[in-house]
Structure formats: C-alpha cells, structure tokens
C-alpha positions as a printed NumPy array, in Angstrom:
array([[  0.432,   0.213,   0.026],
       [  1.956,   3.616,  -0.803],
       [  1.147,   6.332,   0.977],
       [  0.893,   9.825,  -0.609],
       [  2.351,  12.644,   1.646],
       [  0.334,  16.085,   1.957],
       [  3.003,  18.191,   3.091],
       [  3.992,  19.663,   6.831],
       [  0.162,  21.29 ,   8.164],
       [  0.127,  25.01 ,   8.48 ],
       [  1.295,  26.714,  11.804],
       [ -1.644,  28.243,  14.442],
       [  0.347,  31.989,  12.799],
       [  0.084,  31.154,   9.807],
       [ -3.552,  30.142,   9.781],
       [ -3.753,  33.222,  12.052],
       [ -2.271,  35.483,   8.956],
       [ -4.654,  34.17 ,   6.281],
       [ -7.283,  34.562,   8.306],
       [ -6.831,  38.333,   9.157],
       [ -6.114,  38.59 ,   5.412],
       [ -9.429,  37.293,   4.297],
       [-10.912,  39.404,   7.262],
       [ -9.134,  42.8  ,   6.003],
       [-10.287,  42.207,   2.452],
       [-14.433,  41.404,   3.25 ],
       [-13.898,  44.432,   5.882],
       [-12.362,  46.664,   2.562],
       [-15.162,  45.015,   0.293],
       [-18.063,  45.927,   2.879],
       [-16.68 ,  49.475,   2.816],
       [-16.754,  49.995,  -0.667],
       [-20.517,  48.553,  -0.967],
       [-21.921,  50.421,   2.341],
       [-20.215,  53.667,   0.806],
       [-22.305,  52.961,  -2.405],
       [-25.141,  52.449,  -1.475],
       [-24.685,  55.731,   1.212],
       [-25.409,  53.338,   4.437],
       [-23.862,  55.067,   7.301],
       [-21.838,  51.969,   8.508],
       [-20.71 ,  49.01 ,   6.599],
       [-21.609,  46.559,   9.863],
       [-25.44 ,  45.712,   8.324],
       [-23.888,  45.071,   4.65 ],
       [-24.543,  41.13 ,   3.8  ],
       [-22.159,  40.24 ,   1.108],
       [-24.672,  37.327,  -0.031],
       [-27.072,  39.583,  -0.988],
       [-24.408,  41.108,  -3.66 ],
       [-24.515,  38.303,  -5.703],
       [-25.291,  38.723,  -9.385],
       [-25.914,  42.234,  -8.302],
       [-25.208,  45.31 , -10.254],
       [-24.334,  47.136,  -7.09 ],
       [-21.193,  44.981,  -7.217],
       [-20.07 ,  46.341, -10.343],
       [-17.48 ,  49.035, -10.16 ],
       [-15.835,  51.528, -12.879],
       [-13.078,  53.742, -12.613],
       [-14.354,  57.026, -12.075],
       [-16.207,  55.368,  -9.243],
       [-12.827,  54.167,  -7.712],
       [-11.438,  57.208,  -8.184],
       [-13.972,  59.022,  -6.234],
       [-14.322,  56.087,  -3.276],
       [-10.645,  56.485,  -2.976],
       [ -9.767,  60.051,  -2.891],
       [-12.648,  59.948,  -0.192],
       [-11.193,  56.96 ,   1.842],
       [ -7.317,  58.722,   1.343],
       [ -8.395,  62.223,   2.559],
       [-10.255,  60.794,   5.857],
       [ -6.816,  58.891,   6.48 ],
       [ -5.338,  62.654,   6.123],
       [ -7.554,  64.188,   8.938],
       [ -7.173,  61.331,  11.191],
       [ -3.245,  61.862,  10.602],
       [ -3.533,  65.518,  11.481],
       [ -5.748,  64.718,  14.595],
       [ -3.401,  62.186,  15.98 ],
       [ -0.744,  65.055,  15.588],
       [ -2.508,  67.177,  17.623],
       [ -0.593,  69.98 ,  16.525],
       [ -2.267,  73.623,  15.212],
       [  0.295,  74.385,  13.113],
       [ -0.896,  76.71 ,   9.369],
       [ -0.083,  73.135,   6.876],
       [ -2.005,  70.794,   9.211],
       [ -4.648,  73.692,   9.415],
       [ -4.686,  73.41 ,   6.027],
       [ -5.136,  69.197,   5.422],
       [ -7.87 ,  69.369,   8.012],
       [-10.163,  71.794,   5.583],
       [ -9.364,  70.193,   2.691],
       [-10.115,  66.757,   4.14 ],
       [-13.304,  68.075,   5.743],
       [-14.584,  68.802,   2.044],
       [-15.511,  65.386,   1.015],
       [-16.119,  66.593,  -2.105],
       [-12.517,  67.039,  -3.268],
       [-11.138,  64.243,  -5.326],
       [ -7.578,  63.907,  -6.747],
       [ -7.66 ,  63.124, -10.269],
       [ -5.711,  63.514, -13.499],
       [ -6.312,  67.224, -13.734],
       [ -3.57 ,  67.296, -11.629],
       [  0.196,  66.466, -12.54 ],
       [  0.303,  63.718,  -9.82 ],
       [ -2.229,  62.08 , -11.813],
       [ -1.239,  63.011, -15.487],
       [ -3.16 ,  62.079, -18.698],
       [ -0.578,  59.572, -19.865],
       [  0.352,  57.943, -16.463],
       [ -0.534,  53.749, -15.763],
       [ -2.988,  52.827, -13.693],
       [ -0.106,  50.746, -11.962],
       [  1.57 ,  54.09 , -11.597],
       [ -1.19 ,  55.71 , -10.138],
       [ -1.434,  53.126,  -7.509],
       [  1.763,  53.509,  -6.403],
       [  1.496,  57.304,  -6.008],
       [ -1.705,  56.4  ,  -3.955],
       [  0.381,  54.184,  -1.896],
       [  2.881,  56.919,  -0.982],
       [ -0.204,  59.034,  -0.238],
       [ -2.549,  56.921,   2.402],
       [  0.457,  54.681,   3.649],
       [ -2.027,  51.524,   3.967],
       [  0.262,  49.209,   1.944],
       [  2.223,  46.145,   2.74 ],
       [  5.329,  47.326,   0.997],
       [  5.532,  49.104,   4.416],
       [  6.013,  46.575,   6.671],
       [  5.004,  48.98 ,   9.392],
       [  1.736,  48.707,   7.973],
       [  2.125,  44.939,   7.27 ],
       [  2.513,  44.004,  10.413],
       [ -0.173,  45.937,  11.853],
       [ -2.147,  44.199,   9.699],
       [ -1.388,  40.898,  10.203],
       [ -1.124,  41.453,  13.595],
       [  1.632,  38.581,  14.032],
       [  4.405,  39.088,  16.391],
       [  7.312,  37.43 ,  14.268],
       [  6.932,  39.958,  11.119],
       [  9.462,  42.219,  11.643],
       [  8.573,  46.152,  10.813],
       [ 11.86 ,  46.863,   9.506],
       [ 12.547,  48.518,   6.292],
       [ 13.789,  45.742,   3.639],
       [ 15.67 ,  48.375,   1.802],
       [ 18.513,  49.408,   4.952],
       [ 17.233,  46.927,   6.73 ],
       [ 17.95 ,  48.741,   9.754],
       [ 15.182,  51.559,  10.807],
       [ 11.77 ,  51.15 ,  11.116],
       [  9.757,  51.265,   7.913],
       [  6.951,  53.444,   7.135],
       [  6.159,  55.681,   3.813],
       [  8.09 ,  58.678,   5.524],
       [ 11.021,  56.816,   6.07 ],
       [ 11.013,  55.319,   2.459],
       [ 10.211,  58.848,   1.517],
       [ 13.115,  60.89 ,   2.998],
       [ 15.211,  58.929,   5.325],
       [ 16.212,  55.733,   4.068],
       [ 19.98 ,  55.886,   3.095],
       [ 19.372,  52.961,   0.208],
       [ 16.61 ,  54.835,  -1.268],
       [ 18.475,  58.449,  -1.598],
       [ 18.509,  60.016,  -5.347],
       [ 18.409,  63.331,  -6.6  ],
       [ 14.529,  63.924,  -6.284],
       [ 14.63 ,  62.813,  -2.666],
       [ 17.892,  65.644,  -1.953],
       [ 15.14 ,  68.096,  -3.842],
       [ 12.281,  67.736,  -2.061],
       [ 13.77 ,  67.845,   1.258],
       [ 15.461,  71.503,   0.083],
       [ 11.294,  72.314,  -0.415],
       [ 10.393,  74.6  ,   3.312],
       [  8.033,  72.356,   5.387],
       [  8.071,  69.693,   2.606],
       [  9.445,  66.786,   4.711],
       [  7.339,  67.757,   7.871],
       [  3.947,  68.216,   6.236],
       [  3.985,  66.835,   2.516],
       [  0.354,  66.342,   1.972],
       [  0.029,  69.968,   1.778],
       [  1.922,  70.767,  -0.05 ],
       [  0.29 ,  67.597,  -2.719],
       [ -3.067,  68.646,  -2.101],
       [ -2.156,  72.306,  -3.382],
       [ -3.755,  72.546,  -6.758],
       [ -1.347,  72.977,  -9.523],
       [  1.914,  72.918,  -7.846],
       [  3.485,  70.83 , -10.589],
       [  7.   ,  71.334,  -9.372],
       [  6.039,  69.347,  -5.892],
       [  4.099,  67.108,  -7.778],
       [  6.679,  66.23 , -10.346],
       [  9.579,  65.699,  -7.559],
       [  6.842,  63.26 ,  -5.595],
       [  5.644,  61.698,  -8.472],
       [  9.364,  60.926,  -9.278],
       [ 10.716,  60.072,  -6.129],
       [  7.967,  57.378,  -5.953],
       [  8.804,  56.25 ,  -9.19 ],
       [ 12.849,  55.911,  -8.342],
       [ 11.4  ,  53.999,  -5.349],
       [  9.205,  51.329,  -7.026],
       [ 12.269,  50.332, -10.078],
       [ 14.377,  49.072,  -7.105],
       [ 14.614,  45.517,  -7.138],
       [ 15.017,  44.248,  -3.683],
       [ 15.66 ,  40.595,  -5.587],
       [ 19.547,  42.064,  -6.869]])
C-alpha cells in the first residue's frame, strides 16, 4: 500500500495570518459597498445579497471618487492624531473636511499619460495603507513574528515617510530636492493638496517612480 505525503500542516501563526488577510479583504469590500449604497455603516452589509447584483460592479471613475474619499479621511485622522495646530495641519484638515475634493488626472500628480499601475503606487505613498510598508504589513497581520524593519536599508523602522525621506538605501536626487522645499518633509500632504503645484507634484511622482524601480532581489 503506497502512502502519499500531503506536506507539513500549516502552523497556527500561518492560519491566523490567512484569517486576518481574508477578514481585511472582506471588511474593505463591505466598506466600499456601504459607501456605494450611502449606508452610514458597513456593519449591516450582507455580502450574500450582492451576488449577481449591479451594485457589486464598479467603474474607474467610481473607484477614483471612493479612493479620494478614503485617503482624505485618513489625512484628517493623521492630523487629528498629531494634535498640532500648525498652519499646514489646518490646511489639510480643511481640505479633508471637504469630501467633494477629489484627486484626479487634472493635477500633475495623476497625469493623463500615466498608467494605472503608477497611479496605484503614488496613492500608496499618500495614504500609507500598503503591504509595501513593513509597519503597516505587521499591524495588519497582527503577527509578532513579522518585523517592521525596512526591507531596503534593513536598519530602521519602515514607513512611507521613512522610504520617502530617510532611507539611506533609497537616496536619490529627487529625495534631496524634496528636502530643500520648506516644510515638505514635515507636511508633504499639504504640498500635494495644493492644486497646480506641478513642481512638488513632479518631485513626488519621480521619487515614487524611483523607489518602485528598486529591485530587492538583486
């Protein structure tokens, strides 16, 4: 009688990580559907009701509106956590309060000739909720075995601001130019929210483009 090996069973930490990933995906989907239906909360959203339902479909323009609202809410929360009363924070809070504000390709930050891939990368460096940042990845999985150290320099705690301004392994001319802009490093969201400021938008876009092209496998 032959026996067939099924391989090692997943550990408890791996099972927990998969559960957290699934849970976060479901929560994100319910939040989007709640926004689309105009519901105040996603708690009462039953995903089984959206099978073969037109409400479960979406277009590019709709996702731009939803993404803009999501990251503007995050910008507002960041300013609230800082508990500072600087002019820049006041500006961001004012912009974030106006939920009709949208970030579109009318600004240089999202030009008409950019790809969806690069648009997504730029948005990641605005809202910070991406697995490319180890601090977010660790907090999302809630796994104590995962380190929040930067994968590039392998020295300091990772975050979107670390990669943008502080990582010695990612330094380039765009980074040095951004640091020369007054208060850019401290309140870069303020500079990116200023409509028509193409110089700052160009620096930020090229900085993200440079970081994204760095291959960690080399």
